[in-house]
Backbone as a printed PyTorch tensor [residue, N CA C, xyz], in Angstrom:
tensor([[[-28.6070,  24.0400,  -6.3090],
         [-28.7200,  22.8340,  -7.1120],
         [-28.4370,  21.5960,  -6.2550]],

        [[-27.1880,  21.3830,  -5.8910],
         [-26.8230,  20.2840,  -4.9990],
         [-26.4650,  20.8780,  -3.6550]],

        [[-26.9610,  20.2840,  -2.6060],
         [-26.6840,  20.7640,  -1.2640],
         [-26.0210,  19.6300,  -0.4880]],

        [[-24.6870,  19.5230,  -0.6090],
         [-23.9420,  18.4710,   0.0650],
         [-23.3960,  18.9900,   1.3870]],

        [[-23.4220,  18.1400,   2.3910],
         [-22.7900,  18.5000,   3.6570],
         [-21.2900,  18.2240,   3.5450]],

        [[-20.5450,  18.7330,   4.4880],
         [-19.1000,  18.5260,   4.4870],
         [-18.7650,  17.0480,   4.6440]],

        [[-19.5920,  16.2950,   5.3920],
         [-19.3620,  14.8610,   5.5920],
         [-19.5790,  14.0790,   4.3100]],

        [[-20.5430,  14.4950,   3.5200],
         [-20.7870,  13.8390,   2.2310],
         [-19.6170,  14.0660,   1.2910]],

        [[-19.1140,  15.2670,   1.2660],
         [-17.9630,  15.5820,   0.4110],
         [-16.7370,  14.8030,   0.8680]],

        [[-16.5160,  14.7360,   2.1870],
         [-15.3850,  13.9560,   2.7060],
         [-15.5310,  12.4720,   2.3900]],

        [[-16.7560,  11.9390,   2.4860],
         [-16.9950,  10.5310,   2.1560],
         [-16.6920,  10.2640,   0.6940]],

        [[-17.1080,  11.1710,  -0.1800],
         [-16.8670,  10.9950,  -1.6150],
         [-15.3700,  11.0580,  -1.9150]],

        [[-14.6820,  12.0150,  -1.3190],
         [-13.2340,  12.1370,  -1.5450],
         [-12.4990,  10.9140,  -1.0070]],

        [[-12.8610,  10.4730,   0.2040],
         [-12.2020,   9.2980,   0.7780],
         [-12.4870,   8.0470,  -0.0490]],

        [[-13.7160,   7.8730,  -0.4830],
         [-14.0620,   6.7060,  -1.2940],
         [-13.3360,   6.7370,  -2.6330]],

        [[-13.1630,   7.9230,  -3.1820],
         [-12.4200,   8.0600,  -4.4360],
         [-10.9480,   7.6930,  -4.2360]],

        [[-10.3570,   8.1770,  -3.1620],
         [ -8.9600,   7.8360,  -2.8480],
         [ -8.8300,   6.3350,  -2.5940]],

        [[ -9.7740,   5.7550,  -1.8800],
         [ -9.7660,   4.3190,  -1.5930],
         [ -9.8540,   3.5090,  -2.8850]],

        [[-10.7350,   3.9100,  -3.7850],
         [-10.9030,   3.1970,  -5.0560],
         [ -9.6580,   3.2960,  -5.9230]],

        [[ -9.0730,   4.4800,  -6.0060],
         [ -7.8530,   4.6590,  -6.8040],
         [ -6.6930,   3.8680,  -6.1950]],

        [[ -6.6140,   3.8350,  -4.8660],
         [ -5.5590,   3.0600,  -4.2040],
         [ -5.7050,   1.5670,  -4.4840]],

        [[ -6.9330,   1.0730,  -4.4530],
         [ -7.1700,  -0.3440,  -4.7700],
         [ -6.8280,  -0.6360,  -6.2270]],

        [[ -7.0960,   0.3010,  -7.1040],
         [ -6.7290,   0.1460,  -8.5170],
         [ -5.2080,   0.1010,  -8.6750]],

        [[ -4.5080,   0.9540,  -7.9460],
         [ -3.0440,   0.9760,  -7.9740],
         [ -2.4710,  -0.3460,  -7.4600]],

        [[ -3.0400,  -0.8660,  -6.3750],
         [ -2.6030,  -2.1460,  -5.8290],
         [ -2.8740,  -3.2750,  -6.8190]],

        [[ -4.0270,  -3.2270,  -7.4690],
         [ -4.3600,  -4.2400,  -8.4730],
         [ -3.3760,  -4.1970,  -9.6390]],

        [[ -3.0120,  -3.0000, -10.0840],
         [ -2.0290,  -2.8780, -11.1670],
         [ -0.6570,  -3.3700, -10.7310]],

        [[ -0.2970,  -3.1280,  -9.4790],
         [  0.9720,  -3.6170,  -8.9410],
         [  1.0100,  -5.1450,  -8.9630]],

        [[ -0.0590,  -5.7690,  -8.5130],
         [ -0.1020,  -7.2330,  -8.4910],
         [ -0.1080,  -7.7860,  -9.9170]],

        [[ -0.8080,  -7.1360, -10.8290],
         [ -0.8140,  -7.5710, -12.2270],
         [  0.5690,  -7.4220, -12.8550]],

        [[  1.3310,  -6.4030, -12.4590],
         [  2.6880,  -6.2350, -12.9710],
         [  3.5790,  -7.3850, -12.5150]],

        [[  3.3950,  -7.8330, -11.2820],
         [  4.1590,  -8.9890, -10.7970],
         [  3.7280, -10.2440, -11.5360]],

        [[  2.4280, -10.3940, -11.7390],
         [  1.9060, -11.5810, -12.4220],
         [  2.3860, -11.6610, -13.8650]],

        [[  2.5570, -10.5270, -14.5090],
         [  2.9490, -10.5330, -15.9240],
         [  4.4180, -10.9120, -16.1260]],

        [[  5.2350, -10.8200, -15.0890],
         [  6.6420, -11.2420, -15.1770],
         [  6.7120, -12.7460, -14.9600]],

        [[  6.6460, -13.4940, -16.0380],
         [  6.6120, -14.9580, -15.9300],
         [  7.9210, -15.5340, -15.4090]],

        [[  9.0420, -14.7950, -15.5600],
         [ 10.3150, -15.2840, -15.0400],
         [ 10.4490, -15.0530, -13.5370]],

        [[  9.5370, -14.3200, -12.9770],
         [  9.5520, -14.0140, -11.5410],
         [  8.9390, -15.1780, -10.7590]],

        [[  9.6230, -15.6580,  -9.7310],
         [  9.0610, -16.7440,  -8.9260],
         [  7.7920, -16.3490,  -8.1690]],

        [[  7.5760, -15.0660,  -7.9680],
         [  6.3930, -14.5970,  -7.2440],
         [  5.1700, -14.4230,  -8.1410]],

        [[  5.3140, -14.6880,  -9.4380],
         [  4.2170, -14.4110, -10.3780],
         [  3.0660, -15.4050, -10.2900]],

        [[  3.2440, -16.4510,  -9.5310],
         [  2.1800, -17.4410,  -9.3620],
         [  1.9640, -17.6820,  -7.8710]],

        [[  0.8120, -18.1870,  -7.5540],
         [  0.5460, -18.5540,  -6.1650],
         [ -0.6730, -17.8650,  -5.6060]],

        [[ -0.9330, -18.1720,  -4.3400],
         [ -2.1380, -17.6760,  -3.6930],
         [ -2.1010, -16.1780,  -3.4750]],

        [[ -0.9150, -15.6050,  -3.2940],
         [ -0.8500, -14.1570,  -3.0690],
         [ -1.3270, -13.3740,  -4.2800]],

        [[ -0.9270, -13.8040,  -5.4430],
         [ -1.3130, -13.0970,  -6.6650],
         [ -2.8100, -13.2510,  -6.9130]],

        [[ -3.2960, -14.4650,  -6.8590],
         [ -4.7150, -14.7290,  -7.1220],
         [ -5.6160, -14.0170,  -6.1190]],

        [[ -5.3400, -14.2150,  -4.8410],
         [ -6.1730, -13.5960,  -3.8060],
         [ -6.0000, -12.0870,  -3.7490]],

        [[ -4.7930, -11.6020,  -4.0190],
         [ -4.5650, -10.1630,  -4.0380],
         [ -5.3590,  -9.4750,  -5.1290]],

        [[ -5.3890, -10.0830,  -6.3180],
         [ -6.1830,  -9.5140,  -7.4100],
         [ -7.6740,  -9.5550,  -7.0970]],

        [[ -8.1300, -10.6560,  -6.5260],
         [ -9.5440, -10.7840,  -6.1770],
         [ -9.9520,  -9.7590,  -5.1150]],

        [[ -9.1800,  -9.6600,  -4.0480],
         [ -9.5150,  -8.7390,  -2.9690],
         [ -9.4240,  -7.2780,  -3.4030]],

        [[ -8.3890,  -6.9440,  -4.1850],
         [ -8.2780,  -5.5520,  -4.6280],
         [ -9.4180,  -5.1870,  -5.5720]],

        [[ -9.8700,  -6.1260,  -6.3870],
         [-11.0020,  -5.8590,  -7.2750],
         [-12.2990,  -5.6900,  -6.4990]],

        [[-12.5200,  -6.5390,  -5.5100],
         [-13.7360,  -6.4400,  -4.6960],
         [-13.7460,  -5.1320,  -3.9030]],

        [[-12.6090,  -4.7890,  -3.2940],
         [-12.5430,  -3.5480,  -2.5310],
         [-12.6590,  -2.3190,  -3.4220]],

        [[-12.1380,  -2.4270,  -4.6470],
         [-12.2840,  -1.3280,  -5.6010],
         [-13.7610,  -1.1450,  -5.9620]],

        [[-14.4750,  -2.2220,  -6.1260],
         [-15.9050,  -2.1670,  -6.4230],
         [-16.6850,  -1.5690,  -5.2450]],

        [[-16.3630,  -1.9840,  -4.0370],
         [-17.0310,  -1.4420,  -2.8530],
         [-16.7570,   0.0560,  -2.7280]],

        [[-15.5120,   0.4600,  -2.9430],
         [-15.1780,   1.8790,  -2.8890],
         [-15.8750,   2.6750,  -3.9760]],

        [[-15.9880,   2.0960,  -5.1680],
         [-16.6890,   2.7740,  -6.2670],
         [-18.1700,   2.9620,  -5.9800]],

        [[-18.7780,   1.9500,  -5.4150],
         [-20.1990,   2.0670,  -5.0470],
         [-20.3740,   3.1160,  -3.9490]],

        [[-19.4350,   3.1450,  -3.0140],
         [-19.5350,   4.0740,  -1.8970],
         [-19.3410,   5.5360,  -2.3200]],

        [[-18.7980,   5.7720,  -3.5000],
         [-18.6820,   7.1370,  -4.0180],
         [-20.0670,   7.7140,  -4.2830]],

        [[-20.9310,   6.9100,  -4.8600],
         [-22.2460,   7.3880,  -5.2740],
         [-23.3380,   7.1890,  -4.2190]],

        [[-23.2540,   6.0890,  -3.4770],
         [-24.2580,   5.7520,  -2.4700],
         [-23.5180,   5.3840,  -1.1840]],

        [[-23.9230,   5.9060,  -0.0420],
         [-23.2470,   5.5270,   1.2050],
         [-23.6460,   4.1160,   1.6450]],

        [[-23.3710,   3.1530,   0.7850],
         [-23.7980,   1.7720,   1.0190],
         [-23.1530,   1.1790,   2.2650]],

        [[-21.8980,   1.4930,   2.5090],
         [-21.2180,   0.9270,   3.6730],
         [-21.8470,   1.4080,   4.9640]],

        [[-22.2130,   2.6700,   5.0020],
         [-22.8580,   3.2020,   6.2100],
         [-24.2350,   2.5800,   6.3980]],

        [[-24.9650,   2.3810,   5.2970],
         [-26.2960,   1.7850,   5.3770],
         [-26.2230,   0.3110,   5.7740]],

        [[-25.3100,  -0.4280,   5.1340],
         [-25.1940,  -1.8580,   5.4330],
         [-24.6810,  -2.1110,   6.8440]],

        [[-23.7710,  -1.2640,   7.3090],
         [-23.2140,  -1.4970,   8.6440],
         [-24.2180,  -1.2050,   9.7510]],

        [[-25.2840,  -0.4690,   9.4470],
         [-26.2850,  -0.1750,  10.4780],
         [-27.3380,  -1.2700,  10.6280]],

        [[-27.3930,  -2.2280,   9.7000],
         [-28.3250,  -3.3560,   9.8110],
         [-27.7400,  -4.3590,  10.8100]],

        [[-28.5120,  -4.7840,  11.8060],
         [-27.9450,  -5.5510,  12.9210],
         [-27.1080,  -6.7740,  12.5530]],

        [[-27.6420,  -7.7800,  11.9570],
         [-26.8800,  -9.0140,  11.7140],
         [-26.0180,  -8.8870,  10.4630]],

        [[-26.5740,  -8.3600,   9.4050],
         [-25.8380,  -8.2120,   8.1540],
         [-24.7010,  -7.2140,   8.3150]],

        [[-24.9520,  -6.1590,   9.0550],
         [-23.9560,  -5.1020,   9.2160],
         [-22.6940,  -5.5610,   9.9050]],

        [[-22.8320,  -6.3220,  10.9700],
         [-21.6370,  -6.7860,  11.6750],
         [-20.8460,  -7.7690,  10.8170]],

        [[-21.5250,  -8.6000,  10.0660],
         [-20.8370,  -9.5260,   9.1610],
         [-20.1340,  -8.7630,   8.0460]],

        [[-20.8090,  -7.7540,   7.4940],
         [-20.2340,  -6.9450,   6.4220],
         [-18.9790,  -6.2150,   6.9110]],

        [[-19.0580,  -5.6310,   8.0950],
         [-17.9110,  -4.9130,   8.6470],
         [-16.7560,  -5.8750,   8.8900]],

        [[-17.0370,  -7.0300,   9.4560],
         [-15.9950,  -8.0190,   9.7310],
         [-15.3400,  -8.5080,   8.4390]],

        [[-16.1260,  -8.7980,   7.4420],
         [-15.5810,  -9.2650,   6.1540],
         [-14.7550,  -8.1610,   5.4970]],

        [[-15.2360,  -6.9220,   5.5630],
         [-14.4960,  -5.7980,   4.9830],
         [-13.1490,  -5.6160,   5.6770]],

        [[-13.1470,  -5.6220,   7.0010],
         [-11.9060,  -5.4560,   7.7620],
         [-10.9420,  -6.5940,   7.4600]],

        [[-11.4490,  -7.8070,   7.4020],
         [-10.6110,  -8.9620,   7.0880],
         [-10.0380,  -8.8590,   5.6760]],

        [[-10.8380,  -8.4350,   4.7180],
         [-10.3700,  -8.2900,   3.3360],
         [ -9.2830,  -7.2210,   3.2250]],

        [[ -9.4670,  -6.1030,   3.9080],
         [ -8.4500,  -5.0420,   3.8780],
         [ -7.1590,  -5.5270,   4.5130]],

        [[ -7.2560,  -6.2190,   5.6590],
         [ -6.0450,  -6.7150,   6.3100],
         [ -5.3200,  -7.7400,   5.4470]],

        [[ -6.0510,  -8.6780,   4.8740],
         [ -5.4010,  -9.6990,   4.0430],
         [ -4.7320,  -9.0590,   2.8270]],

        [[ -5.3880,  -8.0700,   2.2230],
         [ -4.7800,  -7.3880,   1.0780],
         [ -3.5100,  -6.6550,   1.5010]],

        [[ -3.5380,  -5.9590,   2.6200],
         [ -2.3370,  -5.2790,   3.0980],
         [ -1.2320,  -6.2610,   3.4460]],

        [[ -1.6080,  -7.3960,   4.0280],
         [ -0.6230,  -8.4280,   4.3560],
         [  0.0130,  -9.0010,   3.0830]],

        [[ -0.8000,  -9.2300,   2.0570],
         [ -0.2740,  -9.7470,   0.7900],
         [  0.6950,  -8.7500,   0.1650]],

        [[  0.3210,  -7.4850,   0.1460],
         [  1.1960,  -6.4510,  -0.4180],
         [  2.4760,  -6.3510,   0.3980]],

        [[  2.3640,  -6.4420,   1.7130],
         [  3.5400,  -6.4090,   2.5800],
         [  4.4840,  -7.5570,   2.2610]],

        [[  3.9540,  -8.7580,   2.1650],
         [  4.7910,  -9.9300,   1.8720],
         [  5.4170,  -9.8480,   0.4790]],

        [[  4.6350,  -9.4070,  -0.5090],
         [  5.1740,  -9.2800,  -1.8650],
         [  6.3000,  -8.2570,  -1.9190]],

        [[  6.1220,  -7.1220,  -1.2660],
         [  7.1540,  -6.0840,  -1.3170],
         [  8.4190,  -6.5040,  -0.5780]],

        [[  8.2710,  -7.2710,   0.4860],
         [  9.4540,  -7.7870,   1.1860],
         [ 10.1460,  -8.8520,   0.3430]],

        [[  9.3650,  -9.7550,  -0.2650],
         [  9.9480, -10.8430,  -1.0480],
         [ 10.5940, -10.3570,  -2.3450]],

        [[ 10.1090,  -9.2730,  -2.9170],
         [ 10.7000,  -8.7610,  -4.1640],
         [ 12.1300,  -8.2990,  -3.9260]],

        [[ 12.4350,  -7.8190,  -2.7470],
         [ 13.7800,  -7.3090,  -2.4250],
         [ 14.7930,  -8.4200,  -2.1670]],

        [[ 14.3450,  -9.6700,  -2.0490],
         [ 15.2630, -10.7750,  -1.7940],
         [ 16.0920, -11.0920,  -3.0350]],

        [[ 17.2690, -11.6720,  -2.8150],
         [ 18.2000, -11.9440,  -3.9090],
         [ 17.6690, -12.9760,  -4.8960]],

        [[ 16.9550, -14.0030,  -4.4060],
         [ 16.4640, -15.0380,  -5.3110],
         [ 15.3010, -14.5590,  -6.1690]],

        [[ 14.7750, -13.3720,  -5.9000],
         [ 13.7040, -12.7960,  -6.7170],
         [ 14.2060, -11.6000,  -7.5170]],

        [[ 15.4630, -11.6440,  -7.9240],
         [ 16.0460, -10.5210,  -8.6650],
         [ 15.4300, -10.3670, -10.0610]],

        [[ 14.7860, -11.3980, -10.5770],
         [ 14.1280, -11.3150, -11.8850],
         [ 12.7960, -10.5710, -11.8140]],

        [[ 12.3470, -10.2550, -10.6140],
         [ 11.0780,  -9.5470, -10.4130],
         [ 11.3190,  -8.0430, -10.4310]],

        [[ 11.8280,  -7.5400, -11.4990],
         [ 12.1240,  -6.1140, -11.5970],
         [ 10.8490,  -5.3750, -12.0080]],

        [[ 10.1750,  -4.8110, -11.0410],
         [  8.9160,  -4.1150, -11.2750],
         [  9.1990,  -2.6210, -11.3090]],

        [[  8.9130,  -1.9900, -12.4170],
         [  9.1600,  -0.5500, -12.5810],
         [  7.8850,   0.2370, -12.3140]],

        [[  8.0400,   1.4080, -11.7210],
         [  6.9220,   2.3150, -11.5230],
         [  6.1340,   2.1160, -10.2440]],

        [[  6.5530,   1.1960,  -9.4100],
         [  5.8320,   0.9300,  -8.1610],
         [  6.7470,   1.0910,  -6.9580]],

        [[  7.6620,   2.0380,  -7.0490],
         [  8.6210,   2.2490,  -5.9660],
         [  7.9530,   2.7520,  -4.6930]],

        [[  6.8990,   3.5500,  -4.8290],
         [  6.2440,   4.0970,  -3.6270],
         [  5.6060,   2.9850,  -2.7940]],

        [[  4.9200,   2.0670,  -3.4480],
         [  4.2780,   0.9770,  -2.7030],
         [  5.3290,   0.0160,  -2.1410]],

        [[  6.3940,  -0.2140,  -2.8930],
         [  7.4580,  -1.0880,  -2.4010],
         [  8.1660,  -0.4630,  -1.2000]],

        [[  8.4760,   0.8220,  -1.2690],
         [  9.1550,   1.4850,  -0.1590],
         [  8.2620,   1.5810,   1.0740]],

        [[  6.9750,   1.8690,   0.8660],
         [  6.0620,   2.0030,   2.0020],
         [  5.8660,   0.6820,   2.7320]],

        [[  5.6520,  -0.4000,   2.0040],
         [  5.3370,  -1.6820,   2.6390],
         [  6.5650,  -2.5180,   2.9680]],

        [[  7.7130,  -2.1680,   2.4430],
         [  8.9060,  -2.9650,   2.7000],
         [  9.3170,  -2.9100,   4.1670]],

        [[  9.0990,  -1.7890,   4.8240],
         [  9.5260,  -1.6330,   6.2120],
         [  8.3800,  -1.7530,   7.2070]],

        [[  7.2440,  -2.2790,   6.7980],
         [  6.0820,  -2.3990,   7.6870],
         [  6.0090,  -3.8010,   8.2860]],

        [[  5.5680,  -3.8480,   9.5340],
         [  5.3570,  -5.1360,  10.1970],
         [  3.8840,  -5.5170,  10.0770]],

        [[  3.5690,  -6.7140,  10.5040],
         [  2.1760,  -7.1660,  10.4860],
         [  1.3330,  -6.3400,  11.4520]],

        [[  1.8990,  -5.9480,  12.5650],
         [  1.1680,  -5.1100,  13.5090],
         [  0.8250,  -3.7520,  12.8960]],

        [[  1.7360,  -3.1970,  12.1340],
         [  1.4470,  -1.9290,  11.4560],
         [  0.3560,  -2.1020,  10.3940]],

        [[  0.3150,  -3.2610,   9.7530],
         [ -0.7720,  -3.5440,   8.8020],
         [ -2.1170,  -3.5960,   9.5390]],

        [[ -2.1160,  -4.1110,  10.7580],
         [ -3.3480,  -4.1290,  11.5570],
         [ -3.7690,  -2.7040,  11.8890]],

        [[ -2.8270,  -1.8630,  12.2840],
         [ -3.1420,  -0.4660,  12.5850],
         [ -3.6940,   0.2630,  11.3630]],

        [[ -3.0710,   0.0510,  10.2200],
         [ -3.5350,   0.6940,   8.9850],
         [ -4.9310,   0.2040,   8.6350]],

        [[ -5.1910,  -1.0820,   8.8300],
         [ -6.5140,  -1.6440,   8.5710],
         [ -7.5730,  -0.9920,   9.4560]],

        [[ -7.2550,  -0.8070,  10.7190],
         [ -8.2070,  -0.1830,  11.6480],
         [ -8.5130,   1.2480,  11.2100]],

        [[ -7.4930,   2.0000,  10.8390],
         [ -7.6930,   3.3910,  10.4110],
         [ -8.5320,   3.4450,   9.1350]],

        [[ -8.2000,   2.6100,   8.1580],
         [ -8.9530,   2.5860,   6.8960],
         [-10.4140,   2.2260,   7.1650]],

        [[-10.6430,   1.2330,   7.9960],
         [-12.0120,   0.7800,   8.2750],
         [-12.8230,   1.8260,   9.0280]],

        [[-12.2170,   2.4560,  10.0070],
         [-12.9360,   3.4950,  10.7570],
         [-13.3140,   4.6400,   9.8360]],

        [[-12.3920,   5.0840,   9.0130],
         [-12.7040,   6.1610,   8.0810],
         [-13.7660,   5.7330,   7.0710]],

        [[-13.7000,   4.4900,   6.6300],
         [-14.6420,   4.0170,   5.6150],
         [-16.0590,   3.9410,   6.1550]],

        [[-16.2270,   3.5290,   7.3920],
         [-17.5620,   3.3450,   7.9260],
         [-18.1140,   4.5540,   8.6760]],

        [[-17.2700,   5.4870,   9.0580],
         [-17.7720,   6.6240,   9.8270],
         [-17.7650,   7.9410,   9.0700]],

        [[-17.3110,   7.9430,   7.8390],
         [-17.4330,   9.1660,   7.0260],
         [-18.7140,   9.1430,   6.2470]]])
């Protein structure tokens, strides 16, 4: 009936994990935004984080059904721009999550009590910007070469 190669199955699984992760990040940012007493609930991090996580979630969802990223990245001029924009979007989203998780732990943001997102807070609380760059490179390589 269906004859999928191992690479197609890996691409679908990775795209599914990527989409669910972006959804989790979007819910995390929305949880911060909904706490109106939290000083972090407004600003460019919340707005841009929601926008980027939604766009990346859409790209990951499309990539589940159609290998659009692989097709777009192979087009000479459009492909390099698409790859650059994707890498930049992933890095900025990781940087925003990193900054939010570090700032939530500060004393003046004690009203930002976010429940249910301990894994993302613990993972990004101890990460540096250089580690966010490394994670971005790994995510991008897997996204475009699977």
